[in-house]
DRENTOR-357646 format. One record per residue (C-alpha): z, x, y; residue in three letters. Coordinates in steps of 0.02 Angstrom, whole numbers, plus 50000, padded with zeros to 5 digits. Layout:
// residues N
Z, X, Y, Ala
...
This chain:
// residues 453
54171, 54726, 56197, Met
54163, 54911, 56124, Asn
54192, 54996, 55973, Asp
54340, 55098, 56035, Ser
54453, 54975, 56125, Ile
54608, 54928, 56005, Pro
54611, 54786, 55903, Ser
54688, 54631, 56001, Thr
54683, 54504, 55856, His
54888, 54528, 55844, Phe
54919, 54543, 56029, Ser
54935, 54357, 56081, Ser
55035, 54316, 55922, Lys
55180, 54446, 55920, Ser
55171, 54542, 56083, Gln
55326, 54464, 56167, Phe
55455, 54583, 56112, Thr
55335, 54749, 56116, Thr
55292, 54689, 56313, Phe
55482, 54669, 56342, Ile
55522, 54837, 56268, Ser
55374, 54923, 56367, Lys
55439, 54852, 56530, Lys
55615, 54900, 56496, Met
55547, 55082, 56460, His
55464, 55076, 56623, Gln
55618, 55017, 56723, Ser
55691, 55199, 56722, Asn
55598, 55349, 56782, Ser
55670, 55468, 56645, Phe
55640, 55355, 56479, His
55517, 55405, 56368, Gly
55480, 55570, 56457, Glu
55498, 55678, 56299, Lys
55468, 55853, 56392, Asn
55570, 55813, 56554, Gln
55694, 55949, 56593, Gln
55873, 55889, 56609, Pro
55947, 55877, 56780, Gln
56083, 56008, 56793, Lys
56149, 55973, 56976, Asp
56288, 55848, 57011, Ala
56150, 55733, 57113, Ser
56034, 55741, 56982, Gly
56162, 55690, 56825, Ser
56232, 55546, 56941, Ser
56063, 55481, 56976, Leu
56012, 55483, 56787, Arg
56191, 55404, 56752, Ser
56134, 55262, 56877, Val
55956, 55242, 56795, His
56050, 55229, 56625, Thr
56182, 55103, 56679, Lys
56033, 54994, 56765, Arg
55929, 55005, 56611, Ser
56085, 54951, 56504, Asn
56112, 54799, 56620, Ile
55935, 54761, 56606, Asn
55925, 54765, 56428, Leu
56088, 54666, 56396, Phe
56014, 54524, 56518, Leu
55859, 54521, 56417, Val
55943, 54497, 56266, Cys
56066, 54365, 56321, Val
55910, 54265, 56411, Phe
55800, 54288, 56259, Phe
55924, 54189, 56153, Thr
56001, 54057, 56272, Ser
55814, 54008, 56350, Ser
55773, 53972, 56184, Leu
55908, 53858, 56149, Ile
55878, 53776, 56328, Leu
55685, 53738, 56280, Phe
55761, 53674, 56100, Leu
55877, 53560, 56188, Asp
55752, 53501, 56318, Ala
55646, 53441, 56176, Cys
55760, 53283, 56138, His
55733, 53116, 56232, Pro
55800, 53113, 56411, Pro
55925, 52975, 56377, Ser
56019, 53106, 56251, Glu
56143, 53191, 56324, Ala
56119, 53396, 56343, Trp
56178, 53472, 56200, Val
56251, 53621, 56295, Leu
56346, 53503, 56399, Ser
56469, 53468, 56263, Asn
56496, 53640, 56191, Leu
56658, 53573, 56084, Glu
56546, 53468, 55983, Arg
56390, 53578, 55981, Thr
56372, 53670, 55823, Arg
56296, 53856, 55864, Leu
56349, 53916, 55702, Trp
56333, 53851, 55528, Asp
56344, 53945, 55367, Trp
56215, 53848, 55274, Thr
56104, 53911, 55420, Ala
56150, 54090, 55394, Ala
56123, 54067, 55208, Ala
55940, 53995, 55246, Ile
55910, 54167, 55351, Val
55973, 54276, 55217, Val
55893, 54192, 55067, Val
55731, 54191, 55158, Phe
55735, 54371, 55214, Thr
55776, 54426, 55034, Ile
55637, 54321, 54964, Leu
55513, 54393, 55074, Gln
55577, 54564, 55024, Ala
55558, 54510, 54841, Val
55381, 54450, 54878, Leu
55327, 54590, 54969, Tyr
55323, 54675, 54786, Tyr
55202, 54564, 54713, Leu
55080, 54664, 54601, Pro
54935, 54572, 54689, Ile
54832, 54594, 54852, Gly
54747, 54752, 54931, Arg
54844, 54910, 54980, Val
54777, 54975, 55125, Ala
54793, 55139, 55220, Glu
54854, 55154, 55399, Gly
54897, 55287, 55533, Lys
54938, 55451, 55485, Met
55118, 55475, 55429, Gly
55219, 55629, 55408, Cys
55158, 55774, 55284, His
54982, 55726, 55340, Asp
54979, 55570, 55222, Lys
54913, 55406, 55285, Arg
55046, 55265, 55266, Leu
55019, 55131, 55148, Lys
55026, 54939, 55163, Tyr
55033, 54808, 55041, Ser
54929, 54659, 55099, Leu
55002, 54518, 54997, Asn
55052, 54413, 55160, Gly
54948, 54268, 55098, Leu
55012, 54281, 54922, His
55199, 54282, 54990, Ala
55163, 54130, 55100, Phe
55075, 54032, 54960, Val
55233, 54077, 54857, Val
55352, 54017, 54975, Ser
55274, 53859, 55026, Ala
55261, 53810, 54838, Val
55443, 53859, 54808, Leu
55494, 53753, 54954, Leu
55390, 53596, 54922, Met
55441, 53609, 54727, Gly
55624, 53605, 54776, Leu
55600, 53471, 54902, Trp
55509, 53365, 54775, His
55652, 53389, 54645, Cys
55766, 53333, 54780, Gly
55858, 53502, 54787, Met
55816, 53528, 54969, Val
55783, 53414, 55120, Arg
55665, 53454, 55274, Gly
55817, 53398, 55366, Ser
55933, 53535, 55308, Ser
55822, 53655, 55418, Val
55765, 53544, 55561, Ser
55950, 53484, 55602, Ser
56009, 53661, 55604, Arg
55880, 53737, 55721, Val
56010, 53798, 55841, Leu
56119, 53869, 55717, Pro
55970, 53953, 55642, Leu
55936, 54035, 55817, Val
56123, 54104, 55803, Ser
56097, 54158, 55625, Ala
55935, 54233, 55671, Gly
56022, 54329, 55814, Leu
56163, 54391, 55678, Ala
56035, 54450, 55557, Met
55934, 54542, 55689, Ser
56100, 54632, 55752, Thr
56138, 54696, 55569, Leu
55962, 54750, 55524, Leu
55950, 54846, 55700, Ser
56115, 54917, 55674, Leu
56081, 54980, 55507, Trp
55907, 55053, 55564, Leu
56005, 55140, 55694, Tyr
56138, 55213, 55593, Leu
56047, 55260, 55442, Arg
55983, 55443, 55409, Pro
55827, 55505, 55446, Gly
55681, 55452, 55335, Ser
55532, 55559, 55267, Ala
55411, 55409, 55323, His
55439, 55447, 55510, Tyr
55439, 55605, 55612, Ser
55440, 55527, 55784, Gln
55578, 55467, 55872, Gln
55495, 55415, 56061, Pro
55649, 55361, 56135, Tyr
55800, 55436, 56199, Ser
55946, 55370, 56297, Gly
56113, 55282, 56280, Ser
56148, 55186, 56114, Phe
56097, 55010, 56200, Leu
55927, 55075, 56238, Gln
55893, 55158, 56074, Glu
55981, 55002, 55990, Phe
55861, 54874, 56085, Ala
55710, 54966, 56089, Leu
55723, 55063, 55932, Gly
55717, 55250, 55881, Lys
55585, 55245, 55735, Glu
55409, 55191, 55745, Ile
55377, 55173, 55552, Asp
55546, 55144, 55467, Pro
55542, 55106, 55287, Arg
55645, 55046, 55146, Val
55559, 55088, 54982, Gly
55390, 55023, 54986, Arg
55423, 54910, 55129, Ile
55364, 54938, 55297, Asp
55496, 54869, 55409, Met
55378, 54850, 55558, Lys
55249, 54750, 55449, Gln
55396, 54650, 55364, Phe
55470, 54591, 55523, Ala
55306, 54546, 55617, Met
55209, 54470, 55468, Val
55327, 54413, 55323, Arg
55479, 54353, 55452, Ile
55386, 54311, 55605, Gly
55214, 54225, 55541, Phe
55270, 54162, 55361, Ile
55444, 54110, 55450, Gly
55332, 54009, 55589, Trp
55232, 53929, 55445, Ala
55401, 53889, 55337, Met
55469, 53806, 55498, Met
55314, 53704, 55526, Asp
55338, 53648, 55335, Leu
55509, 53602, 55355, Ser
55470, 53486, 55504, Tyr
55324, 53405, 55405, Val
55465, 53356, 55275, Leu
55578, 53298, 55391, Thr
55449, 53184, 55474, Ala
55396, 53117, 55302, Ile
55580, 53090, 55266, Glu
55610, 53008, 55426, Thr
55452, 52905, 55451, Asn
55370, 52903, 55282, Gly
55214, 52977, 55336, Ser
55143, 53092, 55492, Leu
55070, 53027, 55635, Ser
54900, 53084, 55702, Leu
54966, 53200, 55839, Ser
55104, 53288, 55718, Phe
54963, 53300, 55601, Leu
54851, 53388, 55716, Leu
54971, 53524, 55776, Val
55037, 53573, 55607, Val
54843, 53568, 55547, Thr
54798, 53687, 55695, Phe
54963, 53798, 55678, Gln
54935, 53822, 55496, Leu
54752, 53865, 55518, Ile
54799, 53993, 55638, Tyr
54936, 54064, 55530, Ile
54817, 54068, 55377, Leu
54694, 54163, 55471, Asp
54801, 54294, 55515, Phe
54873, 54301, 55354, Leu
54709, 54317, 55267, Ile
54650, 54457, 55396, Asp
54820, 54553, 55391, Glu
54763, 54709, 55391, Asp
54709, 54680, 55572, Ser
54870, 54732, 55638, Val
54860, 54907, 55570, Leu
54759, 54977, 55710, Pro
54834, 54882, 55858, Thr
54933, 54978, 55972, Lys
55104, 54869, 55954, Glu
55088, 54916, 55769, Phe
55032, 55103, 55783, Thr
55156, 55148, 55934, Glu
55294, 55041, 55970, Glu
55463, 55061, 55881, Ser
55563, 54943, 55793, Val
55732, 54896, 55869, Gly
55834, 54746, 55909, Phe
55719, 54657, 56028, Leu
55571, 54671, 55907, Met
55665, 54609, 55774, Ile
55745, 54466, 55856, Leu
55586, 54409, 55916, Gly
55508, 54404, 55747, Glu
55671, 54304, 55672, Tyr
55683, 54170, 55812, Ile
55548, 54182, 55946, Trp
55388, 54184, 55843, Ile
55459, 54054, 55703, Pro
55562, 53939, 55821, Ile
55476, 53958, 55997, Phe
55291, 53953, 55919, Ser
55330, 53798, 55832, Ser
55405, 53704, 55992, Leu
55271, 53579, 55996, Pro
55302, 53514, 55826, Ile
55492, 53501, 55862, Tyr
55456, 53412, 56013, Phe
55345, 53272, 55923, Leu
55479, 53265, 55798, Leu
55608, 53202, 55926, His
55487, 53145, 56060, Arg
55337, 53059, 55951, Pro
55180, 53036, 56049, Asn
55062, 52918, 55972, His
54868, 52952, 55998, Ile
54713, 52855, 55935, Asp
54575, 52928, 55830, Phe
54453, 52935, 55987, Leu
54574, 53045, 56084, Ser
54600, 53169, 55938, Ala
54408, 53198, 55950, Ile
54398, 53306, 56100, Pro
54576, 53386, 56048, Ile
54482, 53425, 55886, Leu
54330, 53496, 55974, Leu
54438, 53602, 56082, Leu
54511, 53691, 55938, Phe
54361, 53707, 55848, Gly
54272, 53789, 55990, Ile
54431, 53902, 56019, Gly
54424, 53940, 55839, Phe
54247, 54007, 55836, Leu
54255, 54104, 56000, Phe
54419, 54194, 55923, Tyr
54348, 54213, 55739, Tyr
54170, 54265, 55784, Leu
54195, 54382, 55932, Ser
54341, 54466, 55821, Asn
54225, 54490, 55676, Glu
54066, 54559, 55796, Gln
54204, 54684, 55871, Lys
54271, 54738, 55711, Ser
54108, 54762, 55628, Gly
54025, 54856, 55777, Phe
54182, 54965, 55762, Arg
54163, 55003, 55582, Lys
53969, 55029, 55583, Asn
53880, 55023, 55753, Pro
53718, 55053, 55662, Asn
53736, 54895, 55549, Asn
53554, 54823, 55568, Pro
53663, 54650, 55602, Ala
53685, 54732, 55768, Tyr
53522, 54812, 55810, Ala
53481, 54676, 55930, His
53645, 54711, 56032, Leu
53630, 54800, 56200, Lys
53744, 54955, 56221, Val
53809, 55078, 56365, Ile
53819, 55248, 56311, Glu
53981, 55314, 56352, Ser
54049, 55502, 56379, Pro
54169, 55466, 56241, Ser
54031, 55459, 56125, Gly
54057, 55277, 56071, Glu
53964, 55123, 56145, Asn
53993, 54987, 56247, Leu
53916, 54820, 56191, Met
53850, 54715, 56364, Val
53771, 54583, 56256, Ser
53834, 54467, 56108, Gly
54009, 54399, 56137, Trp
54059, 54543, 56242, Phe
53914, 54522, 56358, Gly
53969, 54347, 56401, Trp
54163, 54388, 56461, Val
54265, 54552, 56422, Arg
54396, 54469, 56307, His
54301, 54315, 56226, Pro
54443, 54322, 56081, Asn
54585, 54298, 56218, Tyr
54487, 54144, 56288, Leu
54469, 54087, 56104, Gly
54671, 54102, 56083, Asp
54701, 54012, 56230, Ile
54601, 53871, 56188, Leu
54671, 53850, 56026, Met
54848, 53859, 56083, Met
54809, 53734, 56221, Phe
54739, 53615, 56090, Ala
54893, 53616, 55991, Trp
54993, 53572, 56136, Cys
54885, 53418, 56185, Leu
54936, 53298, 56057, Pro
55124, 53316, 56129, Cys
55058, 53223, 56291, Gly
55107, 53248, 56468, Phe
55290, 53174, 56482, Thr
55367, 53372, 56489, Ser
55311, 53533, 56505, Leu
55410, 53597, 56368, Val
55292, 53593, 56227, Pro
55163, 53686, 56338, Tyr
55285, 53830, 56371, Leu
55187, 53935, 56213, Pro
55028, 53920, 56293, Val
55087, 53970, 56461, Ile
55169, 54123, 56385, Gln
55003, 54166, 56293, Cys
54907, 54164, 56445, Ile
55024, 54280, 56539, Asn
55037, 54398, 56386, Leu
54857, 54420, 56375, Leu
54838, 54438, 56556, Arg
54950, 54578, 56550, Gln
54865, 54644, 56385, Arg
54685, 54644, 56463, Ala
54752, 54742, 56616, Asn
54826, 54864, 56492, Glu
54660, 54881, 56381, Ile
54547, 54894, 56541, Glu
54657, 55039, 56614, Ala
54631, 55129, 56464, Ser
54456, 55099, 56437, Cys
54439, 55159, 56625, Gln
54512, 55325, 56590, Glu
54413, 55358, 56424, Lys
54239, 55293, 56472, His
54242, 55333, 56661, Gly
54073, 55267, 56740, Glu
54017, 55196, 56599, Ala
54158, 55078, 56600, Trp
54121, 55038, 56780, His
53953, 55003, 56729, Glu
54000, 54874, 56588, Tyr
54119, 54777, 56715, Cys
53989, 54765, 56834, Arg
53867, 54690, 56701, Arg
54010, 54595, 56635, Val
54108, 54535, 56786, Pro
54233, 54408, 56701, Tyr
54363, 54450, 56602, Lys
54415, 54288, 56516, Val
54339, 54150, 56592, Leu
54162, 54150, 56659, Pro
54136, 54115, 56850, Tyr
54331, 54094, 56852, Ile
54421, 54248, 56794, Tyr
């Protein structure tokens, strides 16, 4: 679309928690306004106190809803003939020490693999002391080691896929506990030389939930990258593989519908891990702080909610034939092409607009000194990568059939988040490019879907 718009490769994948954080920041007028003078009169102090209490209540409700809604979604994946798990709390296991051990071991393993002496080291945003922060881009290698380790232990009979799939609800609780401990540690630990900004000030609950540090680090480990990539995405892949092993243990093989969903999701995850540095320039990565909501989302929402269609098929199989699979395959392939090629064109044009490969592209000159593409992928719609995202996610929901809305919840969330993200980006571009942006919107009138939206 243009060489100055922030990269959006990551937005649909892990924006849920940062989006909630932003809404919570906007829910009170004083929060985040660093230069605002404190109210000295009694009425001003009372008003500030009311705003603080309201924000604390909102944050508490978000945290409760965040976890309880996921438990309800997982419960709804079971056949209608089965009683709701939450209807009999006395027999429902919401905590399991084995599940807690799984979360702890997985976290430690990913921390150790972060130090693998392979993969690139990339420079990102400017940190304190005028030095750029460095990031280890070995997420793909960490995933391969994790997957081989899981498969090897399963092959040797030391672990079973059902050890994970039968403990999904306790894993949610264990993820909640781990998120709380990590967030509390980040809140209480002394200041680090790796960051200088503390963008949020308010009550304990606000700073704990939304975070105080933008770039917290433990040794070489960047905690934001660790949470987003290693815990969120590799955790998502490991949940998928655990469900695969469970299906093999139960049925001896994988159904076509199950195989399609797993394959689509693993392709999506692998594409992200291969292009791990795409997160570094994103707004979520450079501006959002690391707090309880972000960490909680990476521990339970990304791995467990994103794999909801596979969990659904594990409990409510839906058999499709090869002919029915063809249009689903085509839909995913088209979506992946839209997503990949548009991101490649945008990234390449941003890095080197004078590259001969982009000589055929028409551009609009902007007062900012950067050009707006009005041909190629971004001359078709303003956010073709978002359209690709939506098509891919819809494709891996379709094999679940139409007996329930539950497996389609991830794509519904995706559509809503990308709509919000598109509006934010366009507001930023309007401010930056002025009349040039107006002209771009006139020549490319549709945001995501031609002739519809």
